[in-house]
N, CA, C and O atoms as a MOPAC input file, in Angstrom:
PM7 MOZYME 1SCF
protein

 N    108.29000 1    49.51100 1   118.76100 1
 C    109.59200 1    50.09600 1   120.13800 1
 C    110.09200 1    51.60200 1   118.83400 1
 O    109.65600 1    52.74600 1   118.70300 1
 N    110.68200 1    51.16700 1   118.43400 1
 C    110.90200 1    52.21600 1   116.77800 1
 C    110.45600 1    52.82700 1   116.40000 1
 O    110.91500 1    53.92800 1   116.09500 1
 N    109.37100 1    52.46900 1   116.22200 1
 C    108.22100 1    53.15100 1   115.01600 1
 C    107.95500 1    53.54700 1   115.61400 1
 O    108.28700 1    54.72700 1   115.49500 1
 N    107.17000 1    53.29300 1   116.84600 1
 C    106.26800 1    54.44200 1   117.96400 1
 C    107.23400 1    55.08800 1   118.41000 1
 O    106.74500 1    56.16500 1   118.74900 1
 N    109.19900 1    55.11000 1   118.79900 1
 C    109.71100 1    56.03800 1   118.89700 1
 C    110.71800 1    58.02400 1   117.81900 1
 O    111.41600 1    59.00900 1   118.05800 1
 N    109.78700 1    57.12800 1   116.43800 1
 C    110.42200 1    58.20400 1   116.00600 1
 C    109.07900 1    58.60600 1   115.54400 1
 O    108.95000 1    59.76600 1   115.93300 1
 N    107.90700 1    58.20800 1   114.85100 1
 C    106.30300 1    59.15800 1   115.01800 1
 C    106.35000 1    59.32900 1   116.59800 1
 O    105.26200 1    59.21100 1   117.16100 1
 N    107.29500 1    59.55300 1   117.27100 1
 C    106.50200 1    60.78700 1   118.45300 1
 C    107.80700 1    62.01400 1   117.98900 1
 O    108.11500 1    63.17300 1   118.27100 1
 N    108.04000 1    61.46600 1   117.56000 1
 C    109.89000 1    62.53100 1   117.07400 1
 C    109.33600 1    63.28200 1   116.07200 1
 O    108.96600 1    64.45400 1   116.14600 1
 N    109.29900 1    62.54300 1   115.12900 1
 C    108.62200 1    63.55300 1   114.20200 1
 C    107.34100 1    64.53800 1   114.23400 1
 O    107.12600 1    65.74100 1   114.07900 1
 N    106.41800 1    63.05600 1   114.59400 1
 C    105.08600 1    64.54200 1   115.67900 1
 C    105.80500 1    65.63700 1   116.13800 1
 O    105.75000 1    66.63100 1   115.41300 1
 N    106.55600 1    65.72700 1   117.29400 1
 C    106.86700 1    66.26400 1   118.10600 1
 C    107.47100 1    68.47100 1   117.15100 1
 O    107.24500 1    69.68100 1   117.18200 1
 N    108.26700 1    67.38500 1   116.53700 1
 C    109.05900 1    68.63500 1   115.00900 1
 C    107.67400 1    68.89900 1   114.61800 1
 O    107.17400 1    69.60600 1   115.49300 1
 N    106.70500 1    68.60300 1   113.54300 1
 C    105.49600 1    69.33300 1   113.09500 1
 C    104.67000 1    70.39000 1   113.90900 1
 O    104.38500 1    71.51400 1   113.49600 1
 N    104.31500 1    69.84100 1   115.17700 1
 C    103.96100 1    70.28400 1   116.26400 1
 C    104.83600 1    72.22900 1   116.55800 1
 O    104.20900 1    73.26900 1   116.76100 1
 N    106.04000 1    72.09700 1   116.48500 1
 C    107.05400 1    72.78100 1   116.90400 1
 C    107.63900 1    73.79800 1   115.99900 1
 O    108.12000 1    74.83600 1   116.45200 1
 N    107.60700 1    73.49800 1   114.57700 1
 C    107.49700 1    74.06000 1   113.32300 1
 C    105.97300 1    74.70100 1   113.41900 1
 O    106.33100 1    75.87700 1   113.35100 1
 N    104.29900 1    74.79200 1   113.54400 1
 C    103.77800 1    75.21700 1   113.32100 1
 C    103.47100 1    76.29500 1   114.16500 1
 O    102.73000 1    77.23300 1   113.86900 1
 N    104.25600 1    76.07900 1   115.57100 1
 C    104.00300 1    76.68800 1   116.96600 1
 C    104.69000 1    78.54100 1   116.09900 1
 O    104.30600 1    79.67500 1   115.81600 1
 N    105.87200 1    77.64800 1   116.05300 1
 C    107.31600 1    78.66000 1   115.48400 1
 C    106.51400 1    79.65300 1   114.28200 1
 O    107.11600 1    80.71300 1   114.11100 1
 N    105.22200 1    79.48400 1   113.39800 1
 C    105.65800 1    80.36100 1   112.67100 1
 C    104.63500 1    81.25800 1   112.67400 1
 O    103.46200 1    81.17500 1   113.03700 1
 N    105.46400 1    82.36100 1   112.07900 1
 C    105.25500 1    84.09900 1   112.88300 1
 C    103.73300 1    83.97500 1   111.95000 1
 O    103.18600 1    83.12100 1   111.25200 1
 N    103.39800 1    85.63400 1   112.50000 1
 C    102.22400 1    85.56300 1   111.57300 1
 C    103.19500 1    86.10900 1   110.11700 1
 O    104.40100 1    86.19600 1   109.88700 1
 N    102.27700 1    86.32000 1   109.54900 1
 C    102.21500 1    86.90100 1   107.64500 1
 C    102.85300 1    88.12800 1   107.40000 1
 O    103.30300 1    88.51800 1   106.32300 1
 N    102.85600 1    88.54800 1   108.18300 1
 C    103.05300 1    90.29300 1   108.27000 1
 C    103.71200 1    90.23300 1   109.78700 1
 O    103.43100 1    89.80200 1   110.90500 1
 N    104.85500 1    90.99900 1   109.04700 1
 C    105.52300 1    90.64600 1   110.73200 1
 C    105.29500 1    92.11200 1   111.53600 1
 O    104.95700 1    92.12600 1   112.72000 1
 N    105.46500 1    93.04500 1   110.94400 1
 C    105.60800 1    94.52500 1   110.93900 1
 C    104.95700 1    95.17600 1   110.24200 1
 O    104.63900 1    94.84300 1   109.10100 1
 N    104.53100 1    96.57500 1   110.98500 1
 C    103.97200 1    97.49100 1   109.42900 1
 C    104.09000 1    99.06100 1   109.58700 1
 O    103.08300 1    99.40400 1   110.20600 1
 N    104.70200 1    99.93000 1   109.36500 1
 C    105.28000 1   101.32100 1   108.99700 1
 C    104.32600 1   101.87200 1   107.90600 1
 O    103.36300 1   101.56400 1   107.20300 1
 N    105.01500 1   102.67600 1   108.14000 1
 C    104.33000 1   104.05300 1   107.49800 1
 C    106.08900 1   105.14000 1   107.44600 1
 O    106.82900 1   105.55900 1   108.33600 1
 N    106.11700 1   105.21800 1   105.98500 1
 C    107.05800 1   105.88700 1   105.31900 1
 C    106.81500 1   106.65400 1   104.38600 1
 O    106.50300 1   106.10000 1   103.33200 1
 N    106.85000 1   107.85900 1   104.39600 1
 C    106.84500 1   109.11100 1   103.01900 1
 C    105.88900 1   108.01400 1   102.05500 1
 O    106.22900 1   107.11400 1   101.28700 1
 N    104.46200 1   108.56100 1   102.49900 1
 C    102.49700 1   107.54500 1   102.39000 1
 C    102.81200 1   106.29900 1   101.48100 1
 O    102.43700 1   106.00000 1   100.34800 1
 N    103.64900 1   105.67400 1   102.40400 1
 C    103.65300 1   103.70600 1   101.80900 1
 C    103.53300 1   103.22500 1   102.66700 1
 O    104.29100 1   103.45700 1   103.60900 1
 N    102.90300 1   102.66400 1   102.72400 1
 C    102.73200 1   100.97900 1   103.88300 1
 C    104.08100 1   100.52500 1   104.15400 1
 O    104.44100 1   100.46300 1   102.97900 1
 N    105.01200 1   100.19200 1   104.75600 1
 C    105.81500 1    99.25000 1   104.41300 1
 C    105.68100 1    97.99000 1   105.24100 1
 O    105.55600 1    98.10800 1   106.46000 1
 N    105.70700 1    96.20100 1   104.39800 1
 C    104.65600 1    95.44900 1   105.37400 1
 C    106.45200 1    94.43000 1   105.23000 1
 O    107.17000 1    94.17300 1   104.26400 1
 N    106.55200 1    94.14500 1   106.61400 1
 C    107.70300 1    93.51300 1   106.81400 1
 C    106.98000 1    91.92600 1   106.00400 1
 O    105.82900 1    91.75500 1   105.60000 1
 N    108.14200 1    90.97000 1   105.98700 1
 C    106.89100 1    89.55900 1   105.65800 1
 C    108.04400 1    88.91400 1   105.53500 1
 O    108.31400 1    88.73800 1   104.34700 1
 N    108.99300 1    88.40300 1   106.41400 1
 C    110.24000 1    87.38500 1   106.41600 1
 C    109.50000 1    86.26700 1   105.91300 1
 O    108.28300 1    86.18600 1   106.07800 1
 N    110.33700 1    85.18600 1   105.15800 1
 C    110.26300 1    84.11900 1   104.36500 1
 C    110.79900 1    83.10100 1   105.18400 1
 O    111.88400 1    83.52500 1   105.58100 1
 N    110.45500 1    81.26300 1   105.92100 1
 C    111.51500 1    80.57800 1   106.46600 1
 C    112.00900 1    79.66100 1   105.07300 1
 O    111.21400 1    79.21700 1   104.24400 1
 N    113.65600 1    79.47000 1   105.01500 1
 C    113.95700 1    78.89500 1   104.46900 1
 C    114.77000 1    78.49400 1   105.37100 1
 O    115.29100 1    79.33200 1   106.10600 1
 N    115.06300 1    77.09800 1   105.51900 1
 C    115.05200 1    76.13400 1   106.96600 1
 C    115.69000 1    76.85700 1   108.46200 1
 O    114.89500 1    77.45300 1   109.18800 1
 N    117.08200 1    76.76400 1   108.83600 1
 C    117.15400 1    77.98100 1   109.66100 1
 C    117.51300 1    79.44900 1   109.93900 1
 O    118.03300 1    80.11100 1   110.83800 1
 N    116.92600 1    79.64400 1   108.60200 1
 C    117.30100 1    81.00800 1   108.60800 1
 C    115.70500 1    81.94000 1   108.06700 1
 O    114.61000 1    81.43400 1   108.31400 1
 N    115.77000 1    82.73900 1   107.63900 1
 C    114.54000 1    83.83900 1   107.79400 1
 C    115.41500 1    84.59900 1   106.31700 1
 O    116.47200 1    85.18400 1   106.55500 1
 N    114.97800 1    84.54800 1   105.06700 1
 C    115.21200 1    85.47400 1   103.89100 1
 C    114.36600 1    86.46100 1   104.17100 1
 O    113.15200 1    86.50300 1   104.37100 1
 N    115.43800 1    87.45000 1   104.14700 1
 C    114.35500 1    89.07900 1   103.87800 1
 C    113.53200 1    89.34600 1   102.84100 1
 O    114.13600 1    89.32400 1   101.76900 1
 N    112.07500 1    89.65400 1   102.73400 1
 C    111.05800 1    90.41900 1   102.00100 1
 C    109.88300 1    90.76700 1   103.30400 1
 O    109.54700 1    90.50600 1   104.45900 1
 N    109.48800 1    91.85400 1   101.63800 1
 C    108.39300 1    92.85800 1   102.73200 1
 C    107.90200 1    93.13900 1   101.75800 1
 O    108.85600 1    93.35800 1   101.01200 1
 N    107.19100 1    93.26300 1   101.32400 1
 C    106.02500 1    95.03200 1   100.48700 1
 C    105.94800 1    95.79800 1   100.78800 1
 O    105.93500 1    96.06100 1   101.99100 1
 N    105.82400 1    96.82300 1    99.63900 1
 C    105.55300 1    98.09200 1    99.71100 1
 C    104.06800 1    98.45800 1    99.08500 1
 O    103.75400 1    97.87900 1    98.04400 1
 N    103.02200 1    99.51600 1    99.75100 1
 C    102.05600 1    99.60600 1    98.96900 1
 C    101.86500 1   101.26300 1    98.55500 1
 O    102.82200 1   102.02100 1    98.39400 1
 N    100.93600 1   101.51900 1    98.46700 1
 C    100.31200 1   103.19400 1    98.26500 1
 C     98.71800 1   102.69200 1    98.03400 1
 O     98.14100 1   101.60500 1    98.05200 1
 N     98.41500 1   103.79500 1    97.85500 1
 C     96.65200 1   103.95800 1    97.68100 1
 C     95.77900 1   102.92500 1    98.83400 1
 O     96.45200 1   102.52100 1    99.78200 1
 N     94.50700 1   102.55600 1    98.77500 1
 C     93.34800 1   102.52800 1    99.21800 1
 C     93.02500 1   101.11300 1    98.80000 1
 O     93.64400 1   100.75000 1    97.80000 1
 N     92.54100 1   100.59300 1    99.11100 1
 C     90.99800 1    99.37200 1    98.95300 1
 C     91.88400 1    98.87400 1    97.67000 1
 O     92.96200 1    98.30700 1    97.49000 1
 N     91.01000 1    99.31200 1    97.02500 1
 C     90.71700 1    98.59400 1    95.04800 1
 C     91.45800 1    99.31400 1    94.10500 1
 O     91.60700 1    99.05900 1    92.91000 1
 N     92.28000 1   101.01700 1    95.31800 1
 C     93.73900 1   101.14500 1    94.16600 1
 C     94.59200 1   101.53800 1    95.27900 1
 O     94.89300 1   102.57800 1    95.86400 1
 N     94.90300 1   100.11300 1    95.34800 1
 C     96.47000 1   100.43300 1    96.27900 1
 C     96.86900 1    99.01500 1    95.53600 1
 O     96.60600 1    97.85900 1    95.20400 1
 N     97.45600 1    99.78200 1    95.56500 1
 C     99.59800 1    99.13200 1    93.88000 1
 C    100.41300 1    98.85100 1    95.49400 1
 O    100.50200 1    99.57100 1    96.48800 1
 N    101.16400 1    96.81700 1    95.04600 1
 C    101.73700 1    96.92100 1    96.11300 1
 C    102.62700 1    96.24800 1    95.24400 1
 O    102.53300 1    95.34200 1    94.41500 1
 N    103.52700 1    96.98100 1    95.69900 1
 C    105.04600 1    95.80800 1    94.98100 1
 C    106.11100 1    95.25000 1    96.25900 1
 O    106.56500 1    95.81000 1    97.25700 1
 N    106.20200 1    94.37200 1    95.89900 1
 C    106.92300 1    92.94900 1    96.46000 1
 C    108.50500 1    92.40800 1    96.16700 1
 O    109.11400 1    92.12100 1    95.13700 1
 N    108.87000 1    92.41700 1    97.67800 1
 C    110.10700 1    92.56000 1    97.07300 1
 C    111.17100 1    91.28700 1    97.87300 1
 O    110.92300 1    91.07800 1    99.06000 1
 N    112.03100 1    90.67600 1    97.38200 1
 C    112.67700 1    89.46900 1    98.55300 1
 C    113.89200 1    89.51900 1    97.77200 1
 O    114.18900 1    89.41500 1    96.58200 1
 N    114.75700 1    89.80200 1    99.35900 1
 C    116.45100 1    89.82400 1    99.36400 1
 C    116.78900 1    88.97700 1    99.27700 1
 O    115.97900 1    88.05100 1    99.23400 1
 N    117.85100 1    88.76900 1    99.21300 1
 C    118.68900 1    87.84200 1    99.00100 1
 C    119.65500 1    87.40000 1   101.09300 1
 O    120.30700 1    86.50100 1   101.62400 1
 N    119.28800 1    88.25700 1   101.31400 1
 C    119.79700 1    88.96800 1   102.68100 1
 C    119.24300 1    87.67900 1   103.64800 1
 O    118.13700 1    87.17700 1   103.45300 1
 N    119.84700 1    87.37700 1   104.34700 1
 C    119.18000 1    86.21300 1   105.95200 1
 C    119.43200 1    86.50600 1   106.90800 1
 O    120.46400 1    87.11300 1   107.19500 1
 N    118.41900 1    86.10600 1   107.81300 1
 C    118.82300 1    86.18300 1   109.56200 1
 C    118.60500 1    85.31000 1   109.85500 1
 O    117.77400 1    84.62600 1   109.25900 1
 N    119.50500 1    84.74200 1   111.34600 1
 C    118.85300 1    83.60200 1   112.33800 1
 C    117.49900 1    84.02000 1   113.10800 1
 O    116.81600 1    83.26900 1   113.80500 1
 N    117.28800 1    85.21500 1   112.86500 1
 C    116.00800 1    85.41400 1   114.04200 1
 C    115.39600 1    86.66900 1   113.50500 1
 O    115.49900 1    87.80400 1   113.04100 1
 N    114.52600 1    85.41800 1   113.99200 1
 C    112.97500 1    86.04300 1   112.79600 1
 C    113.24200 1    87.98200 1   113.09900 1
 O    113.27500 1    88.78800 1   112.17000 1
 N    113.34600 1    88.23500 1   114.08200 1
 C    112.89200 1    89.49800 1   114.56800 1
 C    113.98600 1    90.33300 1   113.74900 1
 O    113.80300 1    91.30300 1   113.01200 1
 N    115.11800 1    89.71000 1   114.07300 1
 C    116.02500 1    90.55200 1   113.49200 1
 C    115.48400 1    90.78800 1   111.27200 1
 O    115.64700 1    91.80800 1   110.60200 1
 N    114.96900 1    89.62400 1   110.86600 1
 C    114.99300 1    89.60000 1   109.68600 1
 C    113.55800 1    90.58700 1   109.15400 1
 O    113.52900 1    91.18600 1   108.07900 1
 N    112.34500 1    90.58100 1   110.24400 1
 C    111.42200 1    91.62900 1   110.51400 1
 C    112.56500 1    93.40100 1   110.30600 1
 O    112.51500 1    94.09800 1   109.29200 1
 N    113.34000 1    93.67600 1   111.38800 1
 C    113.92700 1    94.68700 1   111.28400 1
 C    114.61800 1    94.39400 1   109.55800 1
 O    114.05700 1    94.45100 1   108.46400 1
 N    115.39200 1    94.22100 1   109.76200 1
 C    115.65900 1    94.03900 1   108.34500 1
 C    115.16500 1    94.04800 1   106.80600 1
 O    115.84700 1    94.27200 1   105.80500 1
 N    114.11300 1    93.81300 1   106.87500 1
 C    112.71700 1    94.15900 1   105.48400 1
 C    112.37700 1    95.20100 1   105.53000 1
 O    112.06800 1    95.68800 1   104.44200 1
 N    112.20000 1    96.42100 1   107.22600 1
 C    112.30200 1    96.98700 1   106.85000 1
 C    112.62800 1    98.38700 1   106.58900 1
 O    111.80600 1    99.24000 1   106.25300 1
 N    113.96900 1    98.58300 1   106.77700 1
 C    115.23800 1    98.66000 1   106.27200 1
 C    115.35100 1    98.21000 1   104.48600 1
 O    116.17600 1    99.03600 1   104.09500 1
 N    115.21400 1    97.91000 1   104.05300 1
 C    115.08000 1    97.58000 1   102.83800 1
 C    113.93400 1    98.34000 1   102.02700 1
 O    114.19500 1    98.94700 1   100.98800 1
 N    112.45500 1    98.25900 1   102.64700 1
 C    112.22100 1    98.97200 1   102.36700 1
 C    111.74400 1   100.49900 1   102.16400 1
 O    111.00500 1   101.08100 1   101.37100 1
 N    112.69500 1   100.93000 1   103.50100 1
 C    112.75900 1   101.97600 1   103.02600 1
 C    113.18400 1   102.63200 1   102.35300 1
 O    112.56600 1   103.45300 1   101.67400 1
 N    115.27300 1   102.29600 1   102.37000 1
 C    116.07800 1   102.04000 1   100.75100 1
 C    115.09100 1   101.78800 1    99.80700 1
 O    115.35200 1   102.61900 1    98.93600 1
 N    113.93700 1   101.04400 1    99.36300 1
 C    114.03600 1   101.22500 1    98.08000 1
 C    112.83300 1   101.90300 1    97.58300 1
 O    112.31400 1   102.05200 1    96.47700 1
 N    112.46700 1   102.40200 1    99.25900 1
 C    111.33600 1   103.77100 1    98.64700 1
 C    112.15800 1   104.76600 1    98.21000 1
 O    112.10100 1   105.35900 1    97.13300 1
 N    113.17800 1   104.96200 1    99.40200 1
 C    114.18200 1   105.51600 1    98.78500 1
 C    114.93800 1   106.04700 1    97.77900 1
 O    115.33400 1   107.20400 1    97.63900 1
 N    115.10400 1   105.04400 1    97.06600 1
 C    115.99300 1   104.67400 1    95.55600 1
 C    114.93000 1   105.20700 1    94.11600 1
 O    114.95100 1   105.76700 1    93.02000 1
 N    114.29800 1   104.71500 1    94.84900 1
 C    113.39400 1   104.10200 1    93.84600 1
 C    111.58800 1   104.78700 1    93.78200 1
 O    110.79600 1   104.20900 1    93.03800 1
 N    111.15200 1   105.90400 1    94.54200 1
 C    109.94800 1   105.62100 1    94.99200 1
 C    108.68100 1   105.42300 1    94.01200 1
 O    108.22200 1   104.33600 1    93.65900 1
 N    108.17000 1   106.82200 1    93.61300 1
 C    106.41200 1   106.87800 1    92.73000 1
 C    107.35300 1   105.56300 1    91.38700 1
 O    106.65200 1   104.93900 1    90.59000 1
 N    108.75800 1   105.40100 1    91.40100 1
 C    108.70900 1   104.83400 1    89.68000 1
 C    108.12700 1   102.85900 1    90.10600 1
 O    107.27600 1   102.17200 1    89.54100 1
 N    108.78600 1   102.62200 1    90.96100 1
 C    108.23300 1   101.21900 1    91.86700 1
 C    106.75100 1   101.32200 1    91.51500 1
 O    106.26500 1   100.46900 1    92.25700 1
 N    105.67900 1   101.89400 1    90.77900 1
 C    105.06400 1   101.64900 1    90.28200 1
 C    104.48200 1   102.34000 1    89.02800 1
 O    103.34400 1   102.74200 1    88.78400 1
 N    105.29400 1   102.34600 1    88.52000 1
 C    104.91900 1   103.33200 1    86.68400 1
 C    104.85400 1   101.78700 1    86.04900 1
 O    104.76600 1   102.07500 1    84.85500 1
 N    104.83900 1    99.97400 1    86.11500 1
 C    103.83900 1    99.50800 1    85.39700 1
 C    102.80600 1    99.68300 1    85.70800 1
 O    102.13300 1   100.20600 1    84.81900 1
 N    102.00200 1    99.37900 1    87.13000 1
 C    100.94100 1    99.70900 1    88.11500 1
 C     99.97300 1   100.33100 1    86.40900 1
 O    100.34400 1   100.81300 1    85.33800 1
 N     99.01100 1   100.05600 1    86.85300 1
 C     97.19700 1   100.95900 1    85.68000 1
 C     97.09300 1   102.75300 1    86.95300 1
 O     96.24000 1   103.61500 1    86.73700 1

């Protein structure tokens, strides 16, 4: 009886975690000729601020990925903060982000 109870509880946790899984890219935004993509990373009860900054198209696209130490409890807050950090990175570094890229 206890085994059934624990299996049922464990199964419900797995389903709810899968249902809560957000899309890979939470939001996209164009900023100063760059495409900003918010991709927060789930860590326990928190969302780590992360994203990508891209320029160019198709095969010529260059991408810079960033992961910050900042975390948020709410997914939507993490998406917003990821876009804010991406804008800050573009303002501070601009084309130097892709200096090592071909």
